[in-house]
Every structure is written in structure tokens, then in C-alpha cells.
N, CA, C and O atoms as a CHARMM CRD file, in Angstrom:
* protein
*
  332
    1    1 MET  N      1.78200 -12.74500 -30.16900 PROA 1      0.00000
    2    1 MET  CA     3.03600 -12.83100 -30.04600 PROA 1      0.00000
    3    1 MET  C      3.96500 -13.13300 -31.42800 PROA 1      0.00000
    4    1 MET  O      3.62000 -13.86000 -32.35900 PROA 1      0.00000
    5    2 TRP  N      4.91300 -12.57300 -31.34300 PROA 2      0.00000
    6    2 TRP  CA     5.69900 -12.51200 -32.72800 PROA 2      0.00000
    7    2 TRP  C      7.25900 -13.05100 -32.49500 PROA 2      0.00000
    8    2 TRP  O      7.90700 -13.12400 -31.45100 PROA 2      0.00000
    9    3 THR  N      7.56500 -13.35100 -33.66500 PROA 3      0.00000
   10    3 THR  CA     9.12300 -13.48600 -33.61400 PROA 3      0.00000
   11    3 THR  C      9.76600 -12.03600 -33.72000 PROA 3      0.00000
   12    3 THR  O      9.14100 -10.99700 -33.93400 PROA 3      0.00000
   13    4 LEU  N     11.01600 -12.15400 -33.54500 PROA 4      0.00000
   14    4 LEU  CA    11.81600 -10.72000 -33.74600 PROA 4      0.00000
   15    4 LEU  C     11.84700 -10.69000 -35.23100 PROA 4      0.00000
   16    4 LEU  O     11.92700  -9.55300 -35.69600 PROA 4      0.00000
   17    5 LYS  N     11.80400 -11.64300 -36.07100 PROA 5      0.00000
   18    5 LYS  CA    11.80800 -11.22500 -37.89600 PROA 5      0.00000
   19    5 LYS  C     10.57500 -11.24500 -38.14400 PROA 5      0.00000
   20    5 LYS  O     10.30200 -11.45500 -39.32500 PROA 5      0.00000
   21    6 GLY  N      9.62500 -11.08500 -37.36200 PROA 6      0.00000
   22    6 GLY  CA     8.00400 -10.59400 -37.58900 PROA 6      0.00000
   23    6 GLY  C      7.11500 -11.91000 -38.01100 PROA 6      0.00000
   24    6 GLY  O      6.13100 -11.78700 -38.73900 PROA 6      0.00000
   25    7 GLN  N      7.44700 -12.89900 -37.60800 PROA 7      0.00000
   26    7 GLN  CA     6.65600 -14.21900 -37.74600 PROA 7      0.00000
   27    7 GLN  C      5.75600 -14.15700 -36.67600 PROA 7      0.00000
   28    7 GLN  O      6.20700 -14.01700 -35.53900 PROA 7      0.00000
   29    8 LEU  N      4.36700 -14.25400 -36.90000 PROA 8      0.00000
   30    8 LEU  CA     3.06100 -14.52800 -36.13000 PROA 8      0.00000
   31    8 LEU  C      3.52600 -15.89500 -35.56900 PROA 8      0.00000
   32    8 LEU  O      3.82800 -16.82300 -36.31900 PROA 8      0.00000
   33    9 LEU  N      3.57200 -15.98200 -34.19100 PROA 9      0.00000
   34    9 LEU  CA     3.63300 -17.15100 -33.37000 PROA 9      0.00000
   35    9 LEU  C      2.14700 -17.55100 -32.95200 PROA 9      0.00000
   36    9 LEU  O      1.63200 -18.64900 -33.16600 PROA 9      0.00000
   37   10 GLN  N      1.54500 -16.45100 -32.31100 PROA 10     0.00000
   38   10 GLN  CA     0.15600 -17.00600 -31.45400 PROA 10     0.00000
   39   10 GLN  C     -0.55800 -15.71900 -31.27100 PROA 10     0.00000
   40   10 GLN  O     -0.02100 -14.63100 -31.06400 PROA 10     0.00000
   41   11 GLU  N     -1.89000 -15.97300 -31.37500 PROA 11     0.00000
   42   11 GLU  CA    -2.74500 -14.82500 -31.00300 PROA 11     0.00000
   43   11 GLU  C     -3.50000 -15.04200 -29.50000 PROA 11     0.00000
   44   11 GLU  O     -3.66400 -16.22300 -29.19400 PROA 11     0.00000
   45   12 PHE  N     -3.91000 -14.17200 -28.66700 PROA 12     0.00000
   46   12 PHE  CA    -4.20200 -14.23300 -27.52900 PROA 12     0.00000
   47   12 PHE  C     -5.93700 -13.75500 -27.76600 PROA 12     0.00000
   48   12 PHE  O     -6.11100 -12.54900 -27.94400 PROA 12     0.00000
   49   13 LYS  N     -6.97900 -14.50700 -27.77000 PROA 13     0.00000
   50   13 LYS  CA    -8.37300 -14.01000 -27.94300 PROA 13     0.00000
   51   13 LYS  C     -8.99400 -14.33200 -26.79700 PROA 13     0.00000
   52   13 LYS  O     -8.76300 -15.37700 -26.18900 PROA 13     0.00000
   53   14 GLY  N    -10.03900 -13.22300 -26.33200 PROA 14     0.00000
   54   14 GLY  CA   -10.81900 -13.68600 -25.27000 PROA 14     0.00000
   55   14 GLY  C    -11.13600 -12.37100 -24.42600 PROA 14     0.00000
   56   14 GLY  O    -12.16600 -12.31600 -23.75500 PROA 14     0.00000
   57   15 HSD  N    -10.27500 -11.36600 -24.47200 PROA 15     0.00000
   58   15 HSD  CA   -10.85900 -10.05000 -23.92100 PROA 15     0.00000
   59   15 HSD  C    -12.13400  -9.44700 -24.77400 PROA 15     0.00000
   60   15 HSD  O    -12.44400  -9.85500 -25.89400 PROA 15     0.00000
   61   16 THR  N    -12.72300  -8.54900 -24.15100 PROA 16     0.00000
   62   16 THR  CA   -13.78800  -7.83700 -24.91900 PROA 16     0.00000
   63   16 THR  C    -13.53800  -6.45400 -24.96100 PROA 16     0.00000
   64   16 THR  O    -14.41400  -5.60100 -25.10500 PROA 16     0.00000
   65   17 GLY  N    -12.29000  -6.22900 -24.82900 PROA 17     0.00000
   66   17 GLY  CA   -11.90500  -4.55400 -24.65500 PROA 17     0.00000
   67   17 GLY  C    -10.39700  -4.59000 -24.98900 PROA 17     0.00000
   68   17 GLY  O     -9.87300  -5.70400 -24.94500 PROA 17     0.00000
   69   18 GLU  N     -9.72400  -3.67000 -25.27500 PROA 18     0.00000
   70   18 GLU  CA    -8.48600  -3.48800 -25.60100 PROA 18     0.00000
   71   18 GLU  C     -7.35000  -3.91500 -24.81700 PROA 18     0.00000
   72   18 GLU  O     -7.45300  -3.79400 -23.59600 PROA 18     0.00000
   73   19 ILE  N     -6.23400  -4.41600 -25.32000 PROA 19     0.00000
   74   19 ILE  CA    -5.22300  -5.02200 -24.40700 PROA 19     0.00000
   75   19 ILE  C     -4.25200  -4.24500 -24.09800 PROA 19     0.00000
   76   19 ILE  O     -3.27800  -4.30400 -24.84800 PROA 19     0.00000
   77   20 TRP  N     -4.19500  -3.37100 -23.03200 PROA 20     0.00000
   78   20 TRP  CA    -3.43500  -2.39000 -22.83900 PROA 20     0.00000
   79   20 TRP  C     -1.91800  -2.64300 -22.18900 PROA 20     0.00000
   80   20 TRP  O     -1.06600  -1.77900 -21.98300 PROA 20     0.00000
   81   21 GLY  N     -1.83500  -3.94100 -21.95000 PROA 21     0.00000
   82   21 GLY  CA    -0.44600  -4.41800 -21.04400 PROA 21     0.00000
   83   21 GLY  C     -0.44400  -5.75100 -21.12900 PROA 21     0.00000
   84   21 GLY  O     -1.49000  -6.39900 -21.16900 PROA 21     0.00000
   85   22 MET  N      0.72300  -6.27400 -21.16300 PROA 22     0.00000
   86   22 MET  CA     1.30500  -7.82000 -21.12500 PROA 22     0.00000
   87   22 MET  C      2.51200  -7.89300 -20.36100 PROA 22     0.00000
   88   22 MET  O      3.40400  -7.05500 -20.22300 PROA 22     0.00000
   89   23 SER  N      2.38000  -9.06900 -19.87700 PROA 23     0.00000
   90   23 SER  CA     3.96000  -9.29900 -19.06700 PROA 23     0.00000
   91   23 SER  C      4.40100 -10.89700 -19.13400 PROA 23     0.00000
   92   23 SER  O      3.51900 -11.74300 -18.98800 PROA 23     0.00000
   93   24 PHE  N      5.37600 -11.18200 -19.29300 PROA 24     0.00000
   94   24 PHE  CA     5.96200 -12.64300 -19.29400 PROA 24     0.00000
   95   24 PHE  C      6.08000 -12.96900 -17.97600 PROA 24     0.00000
   96   24 PHE  O      6.53600 -12.05600 -17.28800 PROA 24     0.00000
   97   25 SER  N      5.79000 -14.08100 -17.35000 PROA 25     0.00000
   98   25 SER  CA     6.29300 -14.95500 -16.11600 PROA 25     0.00000
   99   25 SER  C      7.61700 -14.86100 -16.10700 PROA 25     0.00000
  100   25 SER  O      8.17400 -14.79500 -17.20300 PROA 25     0.00000
  101   26 PRO  N      8.47500 -14.83200 -14.81400 PROA 26     0.00000
  102   26 PRO  CA     9.90800 -14.95700 -14.78700 PROA 26     0.00000
  103   26 PRO  C     10.36200 -16.06000 -15.60400 PROA 26     0.00000
  104   26 PRO  O     11.26900 -15.95400 -16.42900 PROA 26     0.00000
  105   27 ASP  N      9.61400 -17.29100 -15.32700 PROA 27     0.00000
  106   27 ASP  CA     9.77700 -18.74200 -15.94100 PROA 27     0.00000
  107   27 ASP  C      9.76000 -18.48300 -17.65700 PROA 27     0.00000
  108   27 ASP  O     10.39100 -19.22200 -18.41200 PROA 27     0.00000
  109   28 GLY  N      9.07700 -17.51300 -18.06000 PROA 28     0.00000
  110   28 GLY  CA     8.67100 -17.45400 -19.45700 PROA 28     0.00000
  111   28 GLY  C      7.85200 -18.59800 -19.92100 PROA 28     0.00000
  112   28 GLY  O      7.97900 -19.09400 -21.04000 PROA 28     0.00000
  113   29 LYS  N      7.03300 -18.98700 -19.05300 PROA 29     0.00000
  114   29 LYS  CA     5.93800 -20.04900 -19.66800 PROA 29     0.00000
  115   29 LYS  C      4.43200 -19.61600 -19.23000 PROA 29     0.00000
  116   29 LYS  O      3.63800 -20.50400 -18.91800 PROA 29     0.00000
  117   30 THR  N      4.15700 -18.65000 -19.21400 PROA 30     0.00000
  118   30 THR  CA     2.91800 -17.85800 -19.00300 PROA 30     0.00000
  119   30 THR  C      2.97600 -16.07900 -19.30700 PROA 30     0.00000
  120   30 THR  O      3.97700 -15.37500 -19.17400 PROA 30     0.00000
  121   31 ILE  N      1.96600 -15.74600 -19.62800 PROA 31     0.00000
  122   31 ILE  CA     1.68200 -14.64000 -19.98800 PROA 31     0.00000
  123   31 ILE  C      0.21800 -13.91300 -19.36000 PROA 31     0.00000
  124   31 ILE  O     -0.88300 -14.44800 -19.23400 PROA 31     0.00000
  125   32 ALA  N      0.64700 -12.46200 -19.01100 PROA 32     0.00000
  126   32 ALA  CA    -0.45200 -11.95400 -18.22000 PROA 32     0.00000
  127   32 ALA  C     -0.82400 -10.86000 -18.91500 PROA 32     0.00000
  128   32 ALA  O      0.12100 -10.08200 -19.04500 PROA 32     0.00000
  129   33 THR  N     -1.91100 -10.46400 -19.45500 PROA 33     0.00000
  130   33 THR  CA    -2.45700  -9.23500 -19.89200 PROA 33     0.00000
  131   33 THR  C     -3.60700  -8.52000 -18.94500 PROA 33     0.00000
  132   33 THR  O     -4.42800  -9.03400 -18.18500 PROA 33     0.00000
  133   34 ALA  N     -3.33300  -7.03900 -19.30300 PROA 34     0.00000
  134   34 ALA  CA    -4.39800  -6.17900 -19.01300 PROA 34     0.00000
  135   34 ALA  C     -5.30800  -5.34300 -20.13700 PROA 34     0.00000
  136   34 ALA  O     -5.01800  -4.84300 -21.22300 PROA 34     0.00000
  137   35 SER  N     -6.43900  -5.41900 -19.43200 PROA 35     0.00000
  138   35 SER  CA    -7.21200  -4.97000 -20.45300 PROA 35     0.00000
  139   35 SER  C     -8.37500  -3.88500 -20.36900 PROA 35     0.00000
  140   35 SER  O     -8.80000  -3.81800 -19.21600 PROA 35     0.00000
  141   36 SER  N     -8.90400  -3.16600 -21.09400 PROA 36     0.00000
  142   36 SER  CA   -10.20100  -2.22300 -20.85100 PROA 36     0.00000
  143   36 SER  C    -11.20100  -2.69600 -20.45300 PROA 36     0.00000
  144   36 SER  O    -12.09300  -1.98300 -19.99300 PROA 36     0.00000
  145   37 ASP  N    -11.30200  -4.03200 -20.53200 PROA 37     0.00000
  146   37 ASP  CA   -12.30200  -4.69300 -20.31200 PROA 37     0.00000
  147   37 ASP  C    -12.70900  -4.84200 -18.48500 PROA 37     0.00000
  148   37 ASP  O    -13.69800  -5.38800 -17.99700 PROA 37     0.00000
  149   38 ASN  N    -11.85200  -4.32500 -17.94900 PROA 38     0.00000
  150   38 ASN  CA   -11.79800  -4.19900 -16.60600 PROA 38     0.00000
  151   38 ASN  C    -11.30000  -5.54100 -15.94200 PROA 38     0.00000
  152   38 ASN  O    -11.47700  -5.80900 -14.75400 PROA 38     0.00000
  153   39 THR  N    -10.68000  -6.32000 -16.81700 PROA 39     0.00000
  154   39 THR  CA   -10.12200  -7.72900 -16.29000 PROA 39     0.00000
  155   39 THR  C     -8.44700  -7.83600 -16.61100 PROA 39     0.00000
  156   39 THR  O     -7.96800  -7.06900 -17.44600 PROA 39     0.00000
  157   40 ALA  N     -7.73800  -8.65200 -16.03000 PROA 40     0.00000
  158   40 ALA  CA    -6.49500  -9.37200 -16.53100 PROA 40     0.00000
  159   40 ALA  C     -6.70800 -10.66600 -16.47200 PROA 40     0.00000
  160   40 ALA  O     -7.43800 -11.17700 -15.62300 PROA 40     0.00000
  161   41 ARG  N     -6.00600 -11.39400 -17.49000 PROA 41     0.00000
  162   41 ARG  CA    -6.05300 -12.52100 -17.80100 PROA 41     0.00000
  163   41 ARG  C     -4.42300 -13.36700 -17.72400 PROA 41     0.00000
  164   41 ARG  O     -3.32700 -12.80700 -17.70300 PROA 41     0.00000
  165   42 LEU  N     -4.66600 -14.69200 -17.69500 PROA 42     0.00000
  166   42 LEU  CA    -3.38000 -15.72600 -17.69200 PROA 42     0.00000
  167   42 LEU  C     -3.50100 -16.27600 -18.69900 PROA 42     0.00000
  168   42 LEU  O     -4.65600 -16.51700 -19.05000 PROA 42     0.00000
  169   43 TRP  N     -2.44700 -16.67500 -19.52400 PROA 43     0.00000
  170   43 TRP  CA    -2.51200 -17.43600 -20.70000 PROA 43     0.00000
  171   43 TRP  C     -1.11100 -18.34900 -20.72500 PROA 43     0.00000
  172   43 TRP  O     -0.08100 -18.07800 -20.10700 PROA 43     0.00000
  173   44 THR  N     -1.32300 -19.43300 -21.54600 PROA 44     0.00000
  174   44 THR  CA    -0.09600 -20.32300 -21.91300 PROA 44     0.00000
  175   44 THR  C      0.31300 -19.73000 -23.06400 PROA 44     0.00000
  176   44 THR  O     -0.40300 -18.92000 -23.65100 PROA 44     0.00000
  177   45 LEU  N      1.67000 -20.13200 -23.55000 PROA 45     0.00000
  178   45 LEU  CA     2.06400 -19.56100 -24.53900 PROA 45     0.00000
  179   45 LEU  C      1.24100 -19.87700 -26.03900 PROA 45     0.00000
  180   45 LEU  O      1.25900 -19.15400 -27.03500 PROA 45     0.00000
  181   46 LYS  N      0.70400 -20.85700 -25.91100 PROA 46     0.00000
  182   46 LYS  CA    -0.14200 -21.48800 -26.88800 PROA 46     0.00000
  183   46 LYS  C     -1.47700 -20.83800 -27.22800 PROA 46     0.00000
  184   46 LYS  O     -2.25400 -21.22300 -28.10300 PROA 46     0.00000
  185   47 GLY  N     -1.65100 -19.67000 -26.31100 PROA 47     0.00000
  186   47 GLY  CA    -2.93900 -19.05500 -26.20000 PROA 47     0.00000
  187   47 GLY  C     -4.08800 -19.26100 -25.64300 PROA 47     0.00000
  188   47 GLY  O     -5.09300 -18.57800 -25.84100 PROA 47     0.00000
  189   48 GLN  N     -3.98500 -20.38400 -24.78500 PROA 48     0.00000
  190   48 GLN  CA    -5.15300 -20.84200 -23.91900 PROA 48     0.00000
  191   48 GLN  C     -5.32600 -19.89100 -22.89500 PROA 48     0.00000
  192   48 GLN  O     -4.27500 -19.40900 -22.47200 PROA 48     0.00000
  193   49 MET  N     -6.27900 -19.52900 -22.42900 PROA 49     0.00000
  194   49 MET  CA    -6.42600 -19.03900 -21.15300 PROA 49     0.00000
  195   49 MET  C     -6.74300 -19.95400 -19.73900 PROA 49     0.00000
  196   49 MET  O     -7.60200 -20.81200 -19.53400 PROA 49     0.00000
  197   50 LEU  N     -5.75800 -19.43900 -18.92700 PROA 50     0.00000
  198   50 LEU  CA    -5.87500 -20.17500 -17.74700 PROA 50     0.00000
  199   50 LEU  C     -6.67600 -19.75700 -16.50200 PROA 50     0.00000
  200   50 LEU  O     -7.11700 -20.56900 -15.68900 PROA 50     0.00000
  201   51 GLN  N     -6.83000 -18.41300 -16.41900 PROA 51     0.00000
  202   51 GLN  CA    -7.29100 -17.49600 -15.57300 PROA 51     0.00000
  203   51 GLN  C     -7.94000 -16.11800 -15.76700 PROA 51     0.00000
  204   51 GLN  O     -7.28300 -15.35300 -16.47300 PROA 51     0.00000
  205   52 GLU  N     -8.89100 -15.73600 -15.36700 PROA 52     0.00000
  206   52 GLU  CA    -9.44800 -14.29500 -15.42900 PROA 52     0.00000
  207   52 GLU  C     -9.45200 -13.66700 -14.09300 PROA 52     0.00000
  208   52 GLU  O     -9.98400 -14.30700 -13.18500 PROA 52     0.00000
  209   53 PHE  N     -8.96200 -12.56600 -13.84700 PROA 53     0.00000
  210   53 PHE  CA    -9.05900 -11.75700 -12.76100 PROA 53     0.00000
  211   53 PHE  C    -10.16500 -10.87700 -12.74300 PROA 53     0.00000
  212   53 PHE  O    -10.03800 -10.00700 -13.60500 PROA 53     0.00000
  213   54 LYS  N    -11.07000 -10.79300 -12.16400 PROA 54     0.00000
  214   54 LYS  CA   -12.19400  -9.76300 -12.10500 PROA 54     0.00000
  215   54 LYS  C    -11.95300  -9.09200 -10.65000 PROA 54     0.00000
  216   54 LYS  O    -11.28300  -9.48800  -9.69600 PROA 54     0.00000
  217   55 GLY  N    -12.91100  -7.68800 -10.86800 PROA 55     0.00000
  218   55 GLY  CA   -12.70800  -7.08800  -9.44900 PROA 55     0.00000
  219   55 GLY  C    -12.66600  -5.77800  -9.60000 PROA 55     0.00000
  220   55 GLY  O    -13.36300  -4.98500  -8.96800 PROA 55     0.00000
  221   56 HSD  N    -11.45400  -5.35800 -10.84900 PROA 56     0.00000
  222   56 HSD  CA   -11.52900  -3.78300 -11.02400 PROA 56     0.00000
  223   56 HSD  C    -12.68300  -2.93300 -11.59700 PROA 56     0.00000
  224   56 HSD  O    -13.40100  -3.34200 -12.50900 PROA 56     0.00000
  225   57 LYS  N    -12.79100  -1.97800 -11.13100 PROA 57     0.00000
  226   57 LYS  CA   -14.41800  -1.20800 -11.69400 PROA 57     0.00000
  227   57 LYS  C    -13.86300  -0.39400 -12.78700 PROA 57     0.00000
  228   57 LYS  O    -14.68200   0.32400 -13.36100 PROA 57     0.00000
  229   58 GLY  N    -12.66300  -0.35200 -13.19000 PROA 58     0.00000
  230   58 GLY  CA   -12.08600   0.40900 -14.38700 PROA 58     0.00000
  231   58 GLY  C    -11.26700  -0.44800 -15.18600 PROA 58     0.00000
  232   58 GLY  O    -11.16500  -1.63000 -14.85600 PROA 58     0.00000
  233   59 GLY  N    -10.62100   0.02700 -16.27800 PROA 59     0.00000
  234   59 GLY  CA    -9.95300  -0.85700 -17.15600 PROA 59     0.00000
  235   59 GLY  C     -8.43800  -1.19800 -16.51900 PROA 59     0.00000
  236   59 GLY  O     -8.01700  -0.35600 -15.72600 PROA 59     0.00000
  237   60 VAL  N     -7.80300  -2.05900 -16.72200 PROA 60     0.00000
  238   60 VAL  CA    -6.55200  -2.67700 -16.12300 PROA 60     0.00000
  239   60 VAL  C     -5.23900  -1.94300 -17.08300 PROA 60     0.00000
  240   60 VAL  O     -4.81700  -2.48400 -18.10600 PROA 60     0.00000
  241   61 TRP  N     -4.81500  -0.90700 -16.66000 PROA 61     0.00000
  242   61 TRP  CA    -3.71700  -0.58900 -17.35500 PROA 61     0.00000
  243   61 TRP  C     -2.64200  -1.10700 -17.31100 PROA 61     0.00000
  244   61 TRP  O     -2.02000  -1.00900 -18.36900 PROA 61     0.00000
  245   62 GLY  N     -2.00700  -1.77300 -16.30200 PROA 62     0.00000
  246   62 GLY  CA    -0.93800  -2.56600 -16.46100 PROA 62     0.00000
  247   62 GLY  C     -0.90700  -3.80500 -15.53800 PROA 62     0.00000
  248   62 GLY  O     -1.58300  -3.74500 -14.51100 PROA 62     0.00000
  249   63 VAL  N     -0.20600  -4.89800 -15.79000 PROA 63     0.00000
  250   63 VAL  CA    -0.11500  -6.13800 -15.04400 PROA 63     0.00000
  251   63 VAL  C      1.29000  -6.57700 -14.98000 PROA 63     0.00000
  252   63 VAL  O      1.89200  -6.66300 -16.05100 PROA 63     0.00000
  253   64 SER  N      1.89200  -6.86100 -13.90600 PROA 64     0.00000
  254   64 SER  CA     3.38200  -7.17200 -13.56500 PROA 64     0.00000
  255   64 SER  C      3.45400  -8.44700 -12.87700 PROA 64     0.00000
  256   64 SER  O      2.62200  -8.57500 -11.97800 PROA 64     0.00000
  257   65 PHE  N      4.43500  -9.66200 -13.12200 PROA 65     0.00000
  258   65 PHE  CA     4.58800 -10.79400 -12.03800 PROA 65     0.00000
  259   65 PHE  C      5.38700 -10.29200 -11.01800 PROA 65     0.00000
  260   65 PHE  O      6.12200  -9.30700 -11.10100 PROA 65     0.00000
  261   66 SER  N      5.21300 -11.01100 -10.04900 PROA 66     0.00000
  262   66 SER  CA     6.38700 -10.79500  -8.93200 PROA 66     0.00000
  263   66 SER  C      7.54800 -11.48500  -9.40300 PROA 66     0.00000
  264   66 SER  O      7.52400 -12.18300 -10.41600 PROA 66     0.00000
  265   67 PRO  N      8.42200 -11.33300  -8.79500 PROA 67     0.00000
  266   67 PRO  CA    10.19600 -12.12700  -9.05800 PROA 67     0.00000
  267   67 PRO  C     10.12300 -13.56800  -8.99200 PROA 67     0.00000
  268   67 PRO  O     10.89100 -14.32900  -9.58100 PROA 67     0.00000
  269   68 ASP  N      9.10000 -13.92600  -8.19800 PROA 68     0.00000
  270   68 ASP  CA     9.14800 -15.30300  -8.04500 PROA 68     0.00000
  271   68 ASP  C      8.01100 -15.95500  -8.82300 PROA 68     0.00000
  272   68 ASP  O      7.85400 -17.16600  -8.66700 PROA 68     0.00000
  273   69 GLY  N      7.16600 -15.26000  -9.68100 PROA 69     0.00000
  274   69 GLY  CA     6.03200 -15.71000 -10.64100 PROA 69     0.00000
  275   69 GLY  C      4.81100 -16.17900  -9.64200 PROA 69     0.00000
  276   69 GLY  O      3.82600 -16.48500 -10.31400 PROA 69     0.00000
  277   70 LYS  N      4.66300 -16.27800  -8.66000 PROA 70     0.00000
  278   70 LYS  CA     3.71100 -16.50700  -7.87000 PROA 70     0.00000
  279   70 LYS  C      2.63600 -15.72100  -7.67500 PROA 70     0.00000
  280   70 LYS  O      1.57400 -16.21500  -7.29700 PROA 70     0.00000
  281   71 THR  N      2.79400 -14.24600  -7.93700 PROA 71     0.00000
  282   71 THR  CA     1.65800 -13.29300  -7.67900 PROA 71     0.00000
  283   71 THR  C      1.56800 -12.39900  -8.91600 PROA 71     0.00000
  284   71 THR  O      2.58000 -12.31500  -9.61100 PROA 71     0.00000
  285   72 ILE  N      0.46600 -11.71800  -9.27200 PROA 72     0.00000
  286   72 ILE  CA     0.77700 -10.70300 -10.19900 PROA 72     0.00000
  287   72 ILE  C     -0.10000  -9.54300  -9.64000 PROA 72     0.00000
  288   72 ILE  O     -1.08600  -9.65700  -8.91200 PROA 72     0.00000
  289   73 ALA  N      0.55100  -8.22400 -10.20700 PROA 73     0.00000
  290   73 ALA  CA     0.12500  -7.05500  -9.77200 PROA 73     0.00000
  291   73 ALA  C     -0.73500  -6.36400 -10.78900 PROA 73     0.00000
  292   73 ALA  O     -0.33100  -6.17100 -11.93600 PROA 73     0.00000
  293   74 THR  N     -2.01200  -5.96300 -10.33600 PROA 74     0.00000
  294   74 THR  CA    -2.69400  -5.09900 -11.52300 PROA 74     0.00000
  295   74 THR  C     -2.73100  -3.64000 -11.41800 PROA 74     0.00000
  296   74 THR  O     -2.54500  -3.47200 -10.21300 PROA 74     0.00000
  297   75 ALA  N     -2.85600  -2.50800 -11.93700 PROA 75     0.00000
  298   75 ALA  CA    -3.12500  -1.25100 -11.74500 PROA 75     0.00000
  299   75 ALA  C     -4.23800  -1.05300 -12.77300 PROA 75     0.00000
  300   75 ALA  O     -4.37700  -1.62200 -13.85600 PROA 75     0.00000
  301   76 SER  N     -5.08300  -0.01900 -12.13300 PROA 76     0.00000
  302   76 SER  CA    -6.40400  -0.04600 -12.78600 PROA 76     0.00000
  303   76 SER  C     -6.79600   1.83400 -12.94400 PROA 76     0.00000
  304   76 SER  O     -6.38700   2.72500 -12.19900 PROA 76     0.00000
  305   77 SER  N     -7.53500   1.94700 -13.94000 PROA 77     0.00000
  306   77 SER  CA    -8.15400   3.42400 -13.97800 PROA 77     0.00000
  307   77 SER  C     -8.97700   3.69800 -12.70400 PROA 77     0.00000
  308   77 SER  O     -9.04600   4.85400 -12.28700 PROA 77     0.00000
  309   78 ASP  N     -9.63600   2.64100 -12.03400 PROA 78     0.00000
  310   78 ASP  CA   -10.24400   2.90400 -10.62600 PROA 78     0.00000
  311   78 ASP  C     -9.63800   3.31100  -9.69900 PROA 78     0.00000
  312   78 ASP  O    -10.20800   3.45400  -8.61700 PROA 78     0.00000
  313   79 LYS  N     -8.30200   3.61500  -9.86700 PROA 79     0.00000
  314   79 LYS  CA    -7.44200   4.05700  -8.91700 PROA 79     0.00000
  315   79 LYS  C     -7.11100   3.37300  -7.68000 PROA 79     0.00000
  316   79 LYS  O     -6.89600   3.84600  -6.56400 PROA 79     0.00000
  317   80 THR  N     -7.10900   2.04800  -8.12600 PROA 80     0.00000
  318   80 THR  CA    -6.72900   0.99300  -7.26600 PROA 80     0.00000
  319   80 THR  C     -5.55600   0.12700  -7.79700 PROA 80     0.00000
  320   80 THR  O     -5.41600   0.14500  -9.02000 PROA 80     0.00000
  321   81 ALA  N     -4.65600  -0.65900  -7.04600 PROA 81     0.00000
  322   81 ALA  CA    -3.96300  -1.76900  -7.46600 PROA 81     0.00000
  323   81 ALA  C     -4.18900  -2.80500  -6.71900 PROA 81     0.00000
  324   81 ALA  O     -4.37800  -2.58200  -5.52300 PROA 81     0.00000
  325   82 ARG  N     -4.23400  -4.25400  -7.22200 PROA 82     0.00000
  326   82 ARG  CA    -4.58000  -5.40400  -6.65800 PROA 82     0.00000
  327   82 ARG  C     -3.50700  -6.33100  -6.88800 PROA 82     0.00000
  328   82 ARG  O     -2.79200  -6.28500  -7.88800 PROA 82     0.00000
  329   83 LEU  N     -3.37000  -7.34300  -5.77300 PROA 83     0.00000
  330   83 LEU  CA    -2.43200  -8.35500  -5.97900 PROA 83     0.00000
  331   83 LEU  C     -3.28800  -9.76200  -5.87500 PROA 83     0.00000
  332   83 LEU  O     -2.71700 -10.84300  -6.01600 PROA 83     0.00000
């Protein structure tokens, strides 16, 4: 995570593959990431992993929060989307 002036604020480490997507929650307090390691993860802004979402049989290309921030949707190369 970077400032608009290019200062590094935080790194998010834990995925074992490339990160292909990320999304801020509507309240701006958490971040979801999507990875080629077939998982999505939920993080604090300090880089602490809160949750790992497993189950896809292919890389997770995208992740998005619902408008109320209570659900995330993932899209995978396994030809499925999950909530």
C-alpha cells in the first residue's frame, strides 16, 4: 500500500503466488486480495491477515466487496465465482 506521493505504507505478505487483484472494503478498514495460489485473503490495513478463503481449483483473478461490506465475491480461472 502506497501514498499518492509514492511512500510505502504497508506490505501484505502471505500469499504463495502472484496477487492479481485487491479491493478496499466500503468502510476502508480492510483489504481483500486475490491470488494465483487459489485463495483470497482478508487483511487489516496494518498487513495482518484476518481470513483466508480456500476452495477454488484455479487462481483467483478478482475479488470485490458487497456494498454493505459483509460479503466478498471471488472470480476464478476454475470458471466459478463464489460468495
